Each structure stands twice: as structure tokens, then as C-alpha cells.
CHARMM-style PDB file with segment names, atoms N, HN, CA, C and O in Angstrom:
ATOM      1  N   UNK     1       6.090  16.363  21.405  1.00  0.00      PROA
ATOM      2  CA  UNK     1       5.357  15.532  22.238  1.00  0.00      PROA
ATOM      3  C   UNK     1       6.256  15.172  23.723  1.00  0.00      PROA
ATOM      4  O   UNK     1       5.817  15.285  24.867  1.00  0.00      PROA
ATOM      5  N   UNK     2       7.807  14.652  23.259  1.00  0.00      PROA
ATOM      6  HN  UNK     2       8.163  14.560  22.329  1.00  0.00      PROA
ATOM      7  CA  UNK     2       8.715  14.791  24.451  1.00  0.00      PROA
ATOM      8  C   UNK     2       8.812  15.793  25.206  1.00  0.00      PROA
ATOM      9  O   UNK     2       8.985  15.502  26.389  1.00  0.00      PROA
ATOM     10  N   UNK     3       8.754  17.066  24.918  1.00  0.00      PROA
ATOM     11  HN  UNK     3       8.613  17.302  23.956  1.00  0.00      PROA
ATOM     12  CA  UNK     3       8.948  18.307  25.371  1.00  0.00      PROA
ATOM     13  C   UNK     3       7.294  18.057  26.439  1.00  0.00      PROA
ATOM     14  O   UNK     3       7.321  18.080  27.670  1.00  0.00      PROA
ATOM     15  N   UNK     4       6.446  17.912  25.899  1.00  0.00      PROA
ATOM     16  HN  UNK     4       6.425  17.894  24.900  1.00  0.00      PROA
ATOM     17  CA  UNK     4       5.310  18.035  26.794  1.00  0.00      PROA
ATOM     18  C   UNK     4       5.201  16.564  27.809  1.00  0.00      PROA
ATOM     19  O   UNK     4       4.860  16.529  28.992  1.00  0.00      PROA
ATOM     20  N   UNK     5       5.484  15.755  27.195  1.00  0.00      PROA
ATOM     21  HN  UNK     5       5.762  15.783  26.234  1.00  0.00      PROA
ATOM     22  CA  UNK     5       5.154  14.181  28.152  1.00  0.00      PROA
ATOM     23  C   UNK     5       6.492  13.620  29.204  1.00  0.00      PROA
ATOM     24  O   UNK     5       6.372  12.986  30.253  1.00  0.00      PROA
ATOM     25  N   UNK     6       7.667  14.048  28.589  1.00  0.00      PROA
ATOM     26  HN  UNK     6       7.764  14.562  27.737  1.00  0.00      PROA
ATOM     27  CA  UNK     6       8.832  13.395  28.813  1.00  0.00      PROA
ATOM     28  C   UNK     6       9.043  12.152  27.745  1.00  0.00      PROA
ATOM     29  O   UNK     6       8.249  11.668  26.938  1.00  0.00      PROA
ATOM     30  N   UNK     7      10.438  11.813  28.052  1.00  0.00      PROA
ATOM     31  HN  UNK     7      11.082  12.206  28.708  1.00  0.00      PROA
ATOM     32  CA  UNK     7      10.558  10.642  27.363  1.00  0.00      PROA
ATOM     33  C   UNK     7       9.636   9.108  28.027  1.00  0.00      PROA
ATOM     34  O   UNK     7       9.194   8.185  27.343  1.00  0.00      PROA
ATOM     35  N   UNK     8       9.580   9.223  29.184  1.00  0.00      PROA
ATOM     36  HN  UNK     8       9.939   9.973  29.740  1.00  0.00      PROA
ATOM     37  CA  UNK     8       8.833   7.815  29.387  1.00  0.00      PROA
ATOM     38  C   UNK     8       7.347   8.072  28.799  1.00  0.00      PROA
ATOM     39  O   UNK     8       6.946   7.247  27.977  1.00  0.00      PROA
ATOM     40  N   UNK     9       6.615   8.997  29.101  1.00  0.00      PROA
ATOM     41  HN  UNK     9       6.941   9.667  29.768  1.00  0.00      PROA
ATOM     42  CA  UNK     9       5.217   8.526  28.538  1.00  0.00      PROA
ATOM     43  C   UNK     9       5.109   8.625  27.119  1.00  0.00      PROA
ATOM     44  O   UNK     9       4.275   7.970  26.493  1.00  0.00      PROA
ATOM     45  N   UNK    10       5.822   9.325  26.644  1.00  0.00      PROA
ATOM     46  HN  UNK    10       6.499   9.857  27.153  1.00  0.00      PROA
ATOM     47  CA  UNK    10       6.324   9.572  25.249  1.00  0.00      PROA
ATOM     48  C   UNK    10       6.639   8.414  24.327  1.00  0.00      PROA
ATOM     49  O   UNK    10       6.247   8.252  23.171  1.00  0.00      PROA
ATOM     50  N   UNK    11       7.297   7.762  24.942  1.00  0.00      PROA
ATOM     51  HN  UNK    11       7.616   7.893  25.881  1.00  0.00      PROA
ATOM     52  CA  UNK    11       8.002   6.228  24.181  1.00  0.00      PROA
ATOM     53  C   UNK    11       7.072   5.527  24.520  1.00  0.00      PROA
ATOM     54  O   UNK    11       7.070   4.527  23.801  1.00  0.00      PROA
ATOM     55  N   UNK    12       5.897   5.501  25.565  1.00  0.00      PROA
ATOM     56  HN  UNK    12       5.898   6.313  26.148  1.00  0.00      PROA
ATOM     57  CA  UNK    12       5.099   5.079  25.765  1.00  0.00      PROA
ATOM     58  C   UNK    12       3.846   4.522  24.561  1.00  0.00      PROA
ATOM     59  O   UNK    12       3.409   3.474  24.086  1.00  0.00      PROA
ATOM     60  N   UNK    13       3.633   6.110  24.465  1.00  0.00      PROA
ATOM     61  HN  UNK    13       3.989   6.961  24.850  1.00  0.00      PROA
ATOM     62  CA  UNK    13       2.632   6.457  23.480  1.00  0.00      PROA
ATOM     63  C   UNK    13       2.985   6.203  22.018  1.00  0.00      PROA
ATOM     64  O   UNK    13       2.079   6.163  21.186  1.00  0.00      PROA
ATOM     65  N   UNK    14       4.323   6.020  21.648  1.00  0.00      PROA
ATOM     66  HN  UNK    14       5.059   6.052  22.324  1.00  0.00      PROA
ATOM     67  CA  UNK    14       5.154   5.956  20.576  1.00  0.00      PROA
ATOM     68  C   UNK    14       4.546   4.131  20.085  1.00  0.00      PROA
ATOM     69  O   UNK    14       3.908   3.588  19.183  1.00  0.00      PROA
ATOM     70  N   UNK    15       5.151   3.823  21.172  1.00  0.00      PROA
ATOM     71  HN  UNK    15       5.669   4.265  21.905  1.00  0.00      PROA
ATOM     72  CA  UNK    15       5.238   1.966  21.215  1.00  0.00      PROA
ATOM     73  C   UNK    15       3.744   1.878  20.958  1.00  0.00      PROA
ATOM     74  O   UNK    15       3.401   1.366  19.893  1.00  0.00      PROA
ATOM     75  N   UNK    16       2.795   2.320  21.813  1.00  0.00      PROA
ATOM     76  HN  UNK    16       3.074   2.737  22.678  1.00  0.00      PROA
ATOM     77  CA  UNK    16       1.220   1.888  21.862  1.00  0.00      PROA
ATOM     78  C   UNK    16       0.829   2.096  20.274  1.00  0.00      PROA
ATOM     79  O   UNK    16       0.240   1.208  19.656  1.00  0.00      PROA
ATOM     80  N   UNK    17       1.195   3.308  19.688  1.00  0.00      PROA
ATOM     81  HN  UNK    17       1.673   4.029  20.189  1.00  0.00      PROA
ATOM     82  CA  UNK    17       0.723   3.880  18.434  1.00  0.00      PROA
ATOM     83  C   UNK    17       1.512   2.310  17.300  1.00  0.00      PROA
ATOM     84  O   UNK    17       0.800   1.525  16.674  1.00  0.00      PROA
ATOM     85  N   UNK    18       2.430   2.277  17.324  1.00  0.00      PROA
ATOM     86  HN  UNK    18       3.008   2.915  17.833  1.00  0.00      PROA
ATOM     87  CA  UNK    18       3.181   1.186  16.211  1.00  0.00      PROA
ATOM     88  C   UNK    18       2.668  -0.258  16.692  1.00  0.00      PROA
ATOM     89  O   UNK    18       2.689  -1.242  15.952  1.00  0.00      PROA
ATOM     90  N   UNK    19       2.229  -0.270  17.954  1.00  0.00      PROA
ATOM     91  HN  UNK    19       2.212   0.529  18.555  1.00  0.00      PROA
ATOM     92  CA  UNK    19       1.683  -1.875  18.273  1.00  0.00      PROA
ATOM     93  C   UNK    19       0.192  -1.994  17.333  1.00  0.00      PROA
ATOM     94  O   UNK    19      -0.108  -2.975  16.655  1.00  0.00      PROA
ATOM     95  N   UNK    20      -0.651  -0.717  17.488  1.00  0.00      PROA
ATOM     96  HN  UNK    20      -0.407   0.081  18.039  1.00  0.00      PROA
ATOM     97  CA  UNK    20      -2.102  -0.744  17.178  1.00  0.00      PROA
ATOM     98  C   UNK    20      -1.661  -0.849  15.864  1.00  0.00      PROA
ATOM     99  O   UNK    20      -2.056  -1.878  15.314  1.00  0.00      PROA
ATOM    100  N   UNK    21      -0.880  -0.021  15.094  1.00  0.00      PROA
ATOM    101  HN  UNK    21      -0.559   0.814  15.541  1.00  0.00      PROA
ATOM    102  CA  UNK    21      -0.899  -0.437  13.680  1.00  0.00      PROA
ATOM    103  C   UNK    21      -0.081  -1.629  13.098  1.00  0.00      PROA
ATOM    104  O   UNK    21      -0.368  -2.314  12.116  1.00  0.00      PROA
ATOM    105  N   UNK    22       1.035  -1.731  13.944  1.00  0.00      PROA
ATOM    106  HN  UNK    22       1.268  -1.175  14.742  1.00  0.00      PROA
ATOM    107  CA  UNK    22       1.540  -2.925  12.848  1.00  0.00      PROA
ATOM    108  C   UNK    22       1.361  -4.137  13.172  1.00  0.00      PROA
ATOM    109  O   UNK    22       1.603  -4.814  12.173  1.00  0.00      PROA
ATOM    110  N   UNK    23       0.900  -5.142  14.514  1.00  0.00      PROA
ATOM    111  HN  UNK    23       0.703  -4.591  15.325  1.00  0.00      PROA
ATOM    112  CA  UNK    23       0.334  -5.933  14.581  1.00  0.00      PROA
ATOM    113  C   UNK    23      -1.149  -6.684  13.728  1.00  0.00      PROA
ATOM    114  O   UNK    23      -1.463  -7.861  13.551  1.00  0.00      PROA
ATOM    115  N   UNK    24      -1.724  -5.554  13.393  1.00  0.00      PROA
ATOM    116  HN  UNK    24      -1.469  -4.598  13.538  1.00  0.00      PROA
ATOM    117  CA  UNK    24      -2.899  -6.104  12.427  1.00  0.00      PROA
ATOM    118  C   UNK    24      -2.634  -6.033  11.149  1.00  0.00      PROA
ATOM    119  O   UNK    24      -3.148  -6.819  10.353  1.00  0.00      PROA
ATOM    120  N   UNK    25      -1.718  -4.990  10.749  1.00  0.00      PROA
ATOM    121  HN  UNK    25      -1.301  -4.352  11.395  1.00  0.00      PROA
ATOM    122  CA  UNK    25      -1.293  -5.127   9.236  1.00  0.00      PROA
ATOM    123  C   UNK    25      -1.263  -6.632   8.576  1.00  0.00      PROA
ATOM    124  O   UNK    25      -2.252  -6.991   7.938  1.00  0.00      PROA
ATOM    125  N   UNK    26      -0.167  -7.493   8.716  1.00  0.00      PROA
ATOM    126  HN  UNK    26       0.637  -7.201   9.234  1.00  0.00      PROA
ATOM    127  CA  UNK    26      -0.322  -8.811   8.130  1.00  0.00      PROA
ATOM    128  C   UNK    26      -1.373  -9.559   8.206  1.00  0.00      PROA
ATOM    129  O   UNK    26      -1.414 -10.475   7.385  1.00  0.00      PROA
ATOM    130  N   UNK    27      -2.733  -9.405   9.347  1.00  0.00      PROA
ATOM    131  HN  UNK    27      -2.699  -8.660  10.013  1.00  0.00      PROA
ATOM    132  CA  UNK    27      -3.817  -9.858   8.676  1.00  0.00      PROA
ATOM    133  C   UNK    27      -4.862  -9.611   8.043  1.00  0.00      PROA
ATOM    134  O   UNK    27      -5.697 -10.381   7.568  1.00  0.00      PROA
ATOM    135  N   UNK    28      -4.754  -7.671   8.045  1.00  0.00      PROA
ATOM    136  HN  UNK    28      -4.075  -7.046   8.430  1.00  0.00      PROA
ATOM    137  CA  UNK    28      -5.747  -7.395   7.312  1.00  0.00      PROA
ATOM    138  C   UNK    28      -5.195  -7.196   5.801  1.00  0.00      PROA
ATOM    139  O   UNK    28      -5.858  -6.645   4.922  1.00  0.00      PROA
ATOM    140  N   UNK    29      -3.625  -7.827   5.579  1.00  0.00      PROA
ATOM    141  HN  UNK    29      -3.086  -8.275   6.293  1.00  0.00      PROA
ATOM    142  CA  UNK    29      -3.167  -7.616   4.226  1.00  0.00      PROA
ATOM    143  C   UNK    29      -3.552  -9.240   3.568  1.00  0.00      PROA
ATOM    144  O   UNK    29      -4.037  -9.348   2.442  1.00  0.00      PROA
ATOM    145  N   UNK    30      -3.312 -10.221   4.285  1.00  0.00      PROA
ATOM    146  HN  UNK    30      -2.919 -10.133   5.200  1.00  0.00      PROA
ATOM    147  CA  UNK    30      -3.495 -11.339   4.245  1.00  0.00      PROA
ATOM    148  C   UNK    30      -5.440 -11.603   3.626  1.00  0.00      PROA
ATOM    149  O   UNK    30      -5.849 -12.199   2.629  1.00  0.00      PROA
ATOM    150  N   UNK    31      -5.992 -11.080   4.407  1.00  0.00      PROA
ATOM    151  HN  UNK    31      -5.660 -10.596   5.217  1.00  0.00      PROA
ATOM    152  CA  UNK    31      -7.360 -11.597   4.158  1.00  0.00      PROA
ATOM    153  C   UNK    31      -7.970 -10.571   3.224  1.00  0.00      PROA
ATOM    154  O   UNK    31      -8.863 -10.933   2.458  1.00  0.00      PROA
ATOM    155  N   UNK    32      -7.498  -9.163   3.238  1.00  0.00      PROA
ATOM    156  HN  UNK    32      -6.773  -8.869   3.861  1.00  0.00      PROA
ATOM    157  CA  UNK    32      -8.192  -8.240   2.187  1.00  0.00      PROA
ATOM    158  C   UNK    32      -7.327  -7.978   1.033  1.00  0.00      PROA
ATOM    159  O   UNK    32      -7.618  -7.046   0.283  1.00  0.00      PROA
ATOM    160  N   UNK    33      -6.263  -8.726   0.807  1.00  0.00      PROA
ATOM    161  HN  UNK    33      -6.026  -9.482   1.417  1.00  0.00      PROA
ATOM    162  CA  UNK    33      -4.650  -8.577   0.263  1.00  0.00      PROA
ATOM    163  C   UNK    33      -5.656  -8.432  -1.577  1.00  0.00      PROA
ATOM    164  O   UNK    33      -5.885  -7.484  -2.328  1.00  0.00      PROA
ATOM    165  N   UNK    34      -5.931  -9.683  -1.611  1.00  0.00      PROA
ATOM    166  HN  UNK    34      -5.745 -10.453  -1.001  1.00  0.00      PROA
ATOM    167  CA  UNK    34      -6.611  -9.682  -2.956  1.00  0.00      PROA
ATOM    168  C   UNK    34      -7.674  -8.685  -3.191  1.00  0.00      PROA
ATOM    169  O   UNK    34      -7.434  -7.971  -4.165  1.00  0.00      PROA
ATOM    170  N   UNK    35      -8.828  -8.421  -2.550  1.00  0.00      PROA
ATOM    171  HN  UNK    35      -9.022  -9.001  -1.758  1.00  0.00      PROA
ATOM    172  CA  UNK    35      -9.304  -6.683  -2.942  1.00  0.00      PROA
ATOM    173  C   UNK    35      -8.993  -6.064  -2.963  1.00  0.00      PROA
ATOM    174  O   UNK    35      -9.395  -5.193  -3.733  1.00  0.00      PROA
ATOM    175  N   UNK    36      -7.967  -5.879  -2.146  1.00  0.00      PROA
ATOM    176  HN  UNK    36      -7.640  -6.587  -1.521  1.00  0.00      PROA
ATOM    177  CA  UNK    36      -7.173  -4.684  -2.517  1.00  0.00      PROA
ATOM    178  C   UNK    36      -6.338  -4.148  -3.725  1.00  0.00      PROA
ATOM    179  O   UNK    36      -6.235  -3.038  -4.247  1.00  0.00      PROA
ATOM    180  N   UNK    37      -5.714  -5.526  -3.996  1.00  0.00      PROA
ATOM    181  HN  UNK    37      -5.797  -6.428  -3.572  1.00  0.00      PROA
ATOM    182  CA  UNK    37      -4.936  -5.508  -5.277  1.00  0.00      PROA
ATOM    183  C   UNK    37      -5.841  -5.475  -6.827  1.00  0.00      PROA
ATOM    184  O   UNK    37      -5.371  -5.215  -7.935  1.00  0.00      PROA
ATOM    185  N   UNK    38      -7.147  -5.798  -6.513  1.00  0.00      PROA
ATOM    186  HN  UNK    38      -7.529  -6.009  -5.613  1.00  0.00      PROA
ATOM    187  CA  UNK    38      -8.150  -6.174  -7.194  1.00  0.00      PROA
ATOM    188  C   UNK    38      -8.958  -4.274  -8.065  1.00  0.00      PROA
ATOM    189  O   UNK    38      -9.446  -3.958  -9.150  1.00  0.00      PROA
ATOM    190  N   UNK    39      -8.637  -3.547  -6.720  1.00  0.00      PROA
ATOM    191  HN  UNK    39      -8.241  -3.804  -5.838  1.00  0.00      PROA
ATOM    192  CA  UNK    39      -9.154  -2.175  -7.055  1.00  0.00      PROA
ATOM    193  C   UNK    39      -8.144  -1.536  -7.316  1.00  0.00      PROA
ATOM    194  O   UNK    39      -8.529  -0.367  -7.349  1.00  0.00      PROA
ATOM    195  N   UNK    40      -6.919  -1.567  -7.558  1.00  0.00      PROA
ATOM    196  HN  UNK    40      -6.607  -2.517  -7.531  1.00  0.00      PROA
ATOM    197  CA  UNK    40      -5.686  -1.028  -8.118  1.00  0.00      PROA
ATOM    198  C   UNK    40      -5.721  -0.854  -9.606  1.00  0.00      PROA
ATOM    199  O   UNK    40      -5.704  -1.781 -10.414  1.00  0.00      PROA
ATOM    200  N   UNK    41      -5.764   0.234  -9.847  1.00  0.00      PROA
ATOM    201  HN  UNK    41      -5.777   0.987  -9.190  1.00  0.00      PROA
ATOM    202  CA  UNK    41      -5.503   0.789 -11.120  1.00  0.00      PROA
ATOM    203  C   UNK    41      -4.202   0.285 -11.747  1.00  0.00      PROA
ATOM    204  O   UNK    41      -4.187   0.248 -12.977  1.00  0.00      PROA
ATOM    205  N   UNK    42      -3.179  -0.084 -11.132  1.00  0.00      PROA
ATOM    206  HN  UNK    42      -3.191  -0.054 -10.132  1.00  0.00      PROA
ATOM    207  CA  UNK    42      -1.832  -0.419 -11.377  1.00  0.00      PROA
ATOM    208  C   UNK    42      -2.068  -1.655 -12.216  1.00  0.00      PROA
ATOM    209  O   UNK    42      -1.910  -1.902 -13.412  1.00  0.00      PROA
ATOM    210  N   UNK    43      -2.617  -2.534 -10.893  1.00  0.00      PROA
ATOM    211  HN  UNK    43      -2.745  -2.334  -9.922  1.00  0.00      PROA
ATOM    212  CA  UNK    43      -3.054  -4.063 -11.240  1.00  0.00      PROA
ATOM    213  C   UNK    43      -4.121  -4.442 -12.462  1.00  0.00      PROA
ATOM    214  O   UNK    43      -4.125  -5.583 -12.926  1.00  0.00      PROA
ATOM    215  N   UNK    44      -4.727  -3.754 -12.790  1.00  0.00      PROA
ATOM    216  HN  UNK    44      -4.724  -2.827 -12.413  1.00  0.00      PROA
ATOM    217  CA  UNK    44      -5.631  -3.693 -13.548  1.00  0.00      PROA
ATOM    218  C   UNK    44      -4.992  -3.397 -15.062  1.00  0.00      PROA
ATOM    219  O   UNK    44      -5.422  -3.786 -16.148  1.00  0.00      PROA
ATOM    220  N   UNK    45      -3.873  -2.613 -14.781  1.00  0.00      PROA
ATOM    221  HN  UNK    45      -3.523  -2.297 -13.899  1.00  0.00      PROA
ATOM    222  CA  UNK    45      -3.314  -2.094 -16.034  1.00  0.00      PROA
ATOM    223  C   UNK    45      -2.185  -3.246 -16.713  1.00  0.00      PROA
ATOM    224  O   UNK    45      -1.783  -3.331 -17.873  1.00  0.00      PROA
ATOM    225  N   UNK    46      -1.827  -4.145 -15.416  1.00  0.00      PROA
ATOM    226  HN  UNK    46      -2.153  -4.076 -14.473  1.00  0.00      PROA
ATOM    227  CA  UNK    46      -1.090  -5.223 -15.445  1.00  0.00      PROA
ATOM    228  C   UNK    46      -1.785  -6.463 -16.398  1.00  0.00      PROA
ATOM    229  O   UNK    46      -1.340  -7.069 -17.373  1.00  0.00      PROA
ATOM    230  N   UNK    47      -3.022  -6.550 -15.698  1.00  0.00      PROA
ATOM    231  HN  UNK    47      -3.383  -6.057 -14.906  1.00  0.00      PROA
ATOM    232  CA  UNK    47      -3.825  -7.651 -16.372  1.00  0.00      PROA
ATOM    233  C   UNK    47      -3.849  -7.653 -17.860  1.00  0.00      PROA
ATOM    234  O   UNK    47      -3.603  -8.575 -18.638  1.00  0.00      PROA
ATOM    235  N   UNK    48      -4.199  -6.425 -18.085  1.00  0.00      PROA
ATOM    236  HN  UNK    48      -4.399  -5.676 -17.453  1.00  0.00      PROA
ATOM    237  CA  UNK    48      -4.366  -6.012 -19.601  1.00  0.00      PROA
ATOM    238  C   UNK    48      -2.994  -6.543 -20.337  1.00  0.00      PROA
ATOM    239  O   UNK    48      -2.933  -7.275 -21.325  1.00  0.00      PROA
ATOM    240  N   UNK    49      -1.842  -5.935 -19.536  1.00  0.00      PROA
ATOM    241  HN  UNK    49      -1.892  -5.340 -18.734  1.00  0.00      PROA
ATOM    242  CA  UNK    49      -0.843  -5.994 -20.293  1.00  0.00      PROA
ATOM    243  C   UNK    49      -0.146  -7.990 -20.600  1.00  0.00      PROA
ATOM    244  O   UNK    49       0.671  -8.390 -21.430  1.00  0.00      PROA
ATOM    245  N   UNK    50      -0.987  -8.834 -19.442  1.00  0.00      PROA
ATOM    246  HN  UNK    50      -1.651  -8.509 -18.768  1.00  0.00      PROA
ATOM    247  CA  UNK    50      -0.710 -10.069 -19.487  1.00  0.00      PROA
ATOM    248  C   UNK    50      -1.443 -10.845 -20.655  1.00  0.00      PROA
ATOM    249  O   UNK    50      -1.286 -12.049 -20.858  1.00  0.00      PROA
ATOM    250  N   UNK    51      -2.300  -9.978 -21.432  1.00  0.00      PROA
ATOM    251  HN  UNK    51      -2.427  -9.000 -21.267  1.00  0.00      PROA
ATOM    252  CA  UNK    51      -3.041 -10.852 -22.651  1.00  0.00      PROA
ATOM    253  C   UNK    51      -2.247 -10.919 -23.624  1.00  0.00      PROA
ATOM    254  O   UNK    51      -1.285 -10.173 -23.803  1.00  0.00      PROA
ATOM    255  N   UNK    52      -2.604 -11.839 -24.336  1.00  0.00      PROA
ATOM    256  HN  UNK    52      -3.386 -12.445 -24.191  1.00  0.00      PROA
ATOM    257  CA  UNK    52      -1.716 -11.982 -25.660  1.00  0.00      PROA
ATOM    258  C   UNK    52      -2.013 -10.956 -26.639  1.00  0.00      PROA
ATOM    259  O   UNK    52      -3.180 -10.810 -27.000  1.00  0.00      PROA
ATOM    260  N   UNK    53      -0.936 -10.106 -27.187  1.00  0.00      PROA
ATOM    261  HN  UNK    53       0.013 -10.224 -26.893  1.00  0.00      PROA
ATOM    262  CA  UNK    53      -1.089  -9.371 -27.886  1.00  0.00      PROA
ATOM    263  C   UNK    53      -1.316  -8.239 -27.668  1.00  0.00      PROA
ATOM    264  O   UNK    53      -1.906  -7.614 -28.549  1.00  0.00      PROA
ATOM    265  N   UNK    54      -0.958  -7.585 -26.483  1.00  0.00      PROA
ATOM    266  HN  UNK    54      -0.479  -8.093 -25.767  1.00  0.00      PROA
ATOM    267  CA  UNK    54      -1.223  -6.402 -25.699  1.00  0.00      PROA
ATOM    268  C   UNK    54       0.264  -5.536 -26.638  1.00  0.00      PROA
ATOM    269  O   UNK    54       1.349  -6.045 -26.918  1.00  0.00      PROA
ATOM    270  N   UNK    55      -0.176  -4.262 -26.902  1.00  0.00      PROA
ATOM    271  HN  UNK    55      -1.057  -3.849 -26.674  1.00  0.00      PROA
ATOM    272  CA  UNK    55       0.710  -3.734 -27.050  1.00  0.00      PROA
ATOM    273  C   UNK    55       0.441  -2.375 -26.047  1.00  0.00      PROA
ATOM    274  O   UNK    55      -0.684  -2.120 -25.618  1.00  0.00      PROA
ATOM    275  N   UNK    56       1.599  -1.571 -25.751  1.00  0.00      PROA
ATOM    276  HN  UNK    56       2.513  -1.778 -26.100  1.00  0.00      PROA
ATOM    277  CA  UNK    56       1.999  -0.812 -24.592  1.00  0.00      PROA
ATOM    278  C   UNK    56       2.746   0.483 -25.392  1.00  0.00      PROA
ATOM    279  O   UNK    56       3.683   0.346 -26.179  1.00  0.00      PROA
ATOM    280  N   UNK    57       2.139   1.730 -25.025  1.00  0.00      PROA
ATOM    281  HN  UNK    57       1.379   1.842 -24.385  1.00  0.00      PROA
ATOM    282  CA  UNK    57       3.009   2.789 -25.454  1.00  0.00      PROA
ATOM    283  C   UNK    57       3.042   3.585 -23.872  1.00  0.00      PROA
ATOM    284  O   UNK    57       2.084   3.827 -23.138  1.00  0.00      PROA
ATOM    285  N   UNK    58       4.555   3.893 -23.653  1.00  0.00      PROA
ATOM    286  HN  UNK    58       5.333   3.697 -24.250  1.00  0.00      PROA
ATOM    287  CA  UNK    58       4.706   4.455 -22.479  1.00  0.00      PROA
ATOM    288  C   UNK    58       4.791   6.148 -22.875  1.00  0.00      PROA
ATOM    289  O   UNK    58       5.586   6.764 -23.585  1.00  0.00      PROA
ATOM    290  N   UNK    59       3.810   6.514 -22.220  1.00  0.00      PROA
ATOM    291  HN  UNK    59       3.164   6.014 -21.643  1.00  0.00      PROA
ATOM    292  CA  UNK    59       3.602   8.210 -22.868  1.00  0.00      PROA
ATOM    293  C   UNK    59       4.728   9.006 -22.087  1.00  0.00      PROA
ATOM    294  O   UNK    59       5.489   9.622 -22.832  1.00  0.00      PROA
ATOM    295  N   UNK    60       5.019   9.127 -20.518  1.00  0.00      PROA
ATOM    296  HN  UNK    60       4.400   8.626 -19.913  1.00  0.00      PROA
ATOM    297  CA  UNK    60       5.984   9.466 -19.934  1.00  0.00      PROA
ATOM    298  C   UNK    60       5.896   8.704 -18.581  1.00  0.00      PROA
ATOM    299  O   UNK    60       5.272   7.644 -18.616  1.00  0.00      PROA
ATOM    300  N   UNK    61       6.455   9.108 -17.343  1.00  0.00      PROA
ATOM    301  HN  UNK    61       6.962   9.970 -17.314  1.00  0.00      PROA
ATOM    302  CA  UNK    61       6.985   7.995 -16.234  1.00  0.00      PROA
ATOM    303  C   UNK    61       5.973   7.957 -15.656  1.00  0.00      PROA
ATOM    304  O   UNK    61       5.981   6.972 -14.918  1.00  0.00      PROA
ATOM    305  N   UNK    62       4.665   8.758 -15.550  1.00  0.00      PROA
ATOM    306  HN  UNK    62       4.659   9.558 -16.150  1.00  0.00      PROA
ATOM    307  CA  UNK    62       3.094   8.398 -14.992  1.00  0.00      PROA
ATOM    308  C   UNK    62       2.363   7.771 -15.992  1.00  0.00      PROA
ATOM    309  O   UNK    62       1.387   7.267 -15.435  1.00  0.00      PROA
ATOM    310  N   UNK    63       2.331   7.516 -17.326  1.00  0.00      PROA
ATOM    311  HN  UNK    63       3.123   7.925 -17.778  1.00  0.00      PROA
ATOM    312  CA  UNK    63       1.309   7.693 -17.796  1.00  0.00      PROA
ATOM    313  C   UNK    63       1.513   6.092 -18.686  1.00  0.00      PROA
ATOM    314  O   UNK    63       2.633   5.882 -19.151  1.00  0.00      PROA
ATOM    315  N   UNK    64       0.659   5.252 -18.845  1.00  0.00      PROA
ATOM    316  HN  UNK    64      -0.251   5.422 -18.467  1.00  0.00      PROA
ATOM    317  CA  UNK    64       1.130   4.210 -19.602  1.00  0.00      PROA
ATOM    318  C   UNK    64      -0.355   4.039 -20.035  1.00  0.00      PROA
ATOM    319  O   UNK    64      -1.391   4.233 -19.399  1.00  0.00      PROA
ATOM    320  N   UNK    65      -0.095   3.520 -21.601  1.00  0.00      PROA
ATOM    321  HN  UNK    65       0.746   3.362 -22.117  1.00  0.00      PROA
ATOM    322  CA  UNK    65      -1.512   3.735 -21.979  1.00  0.00      PROA
ATOM    323  C   UNK    65      -1.358   2.283 -23.184  1.00  0.00      PROA
ATOM    324  O   UNK    65      -0.566   2.089 -24.106  1.00  0.00      PROA
ATOM    325  N   UNK    66      -2.138   1.726 -22.818  1.00  0.00      PROA
ATOM    326  HN  UNK    66      -2.782   1.884 -22.069  1.00  0.00      PROA
ATOM    327  CA  UNK    66      -2.736  -0.083 -23.487  1.00  0.00      PROA
ATOM    328  C   UNK    66      -3.758   0.162 -24.432  1.00  0.00      PROA
ATOM    329  O   UNK    66      -4.903   0.564 -24.223  1.00  0.00      PROA
ATOM    330  N   UNK    67      -3.084  -0.192 -25.727  1.00  0.00      PROA
ATOM    331  HN  UNK    67      -2.154  -0.518 -25.897  1.00  0.00      PROA
ATOM    332  CA  UNK    67      -4.143  -0.211 -26.562  1.00  0.00      PROA
ATOM    333  C   UNK    67      -4.101  -1.957 -27.375  1.00  0.00      PROA
ATOM    334  OT1 UNK    67      -4.959  -2.276 -28.198  1.00  0.00      PROA
TER     335      UNK     67
END
């Protein structure tokens, strides 16, 4: 990108992309965070772990079996 556009225009494009992605991110996470967490398989597993009497078996580093 810098070879084709030079440092001035390349930096400007990079800064615009960072602002477009970075500025709305806190608002999006604040408003949609609960929905994102509820759709997560990890959070569903953690919710099952928090119930009384839950037993857990760790199969390997990527597999957690709850029974």
C-alpha cells in the first residue's frame, strides 16, 4: 500500500479504517454484548457448569464435556 500510495495517503487510509472500525466498537459491544454472549457455545457451557451438582470431564485442551 505504501509503495503505491506513498506515506501520506497510505497513513490516511489506514487511519480512516482504524476510526471506522474502532469508534463504533464500544457502542456495538454495549448494545449487543448480551446477545453475543448468549449465542456463544463457551458461555452456554459455563452456564451449565454453574448449576449445582454439575460434573465436568476435560477430554483435551479443546473439548469440555459436561454431564
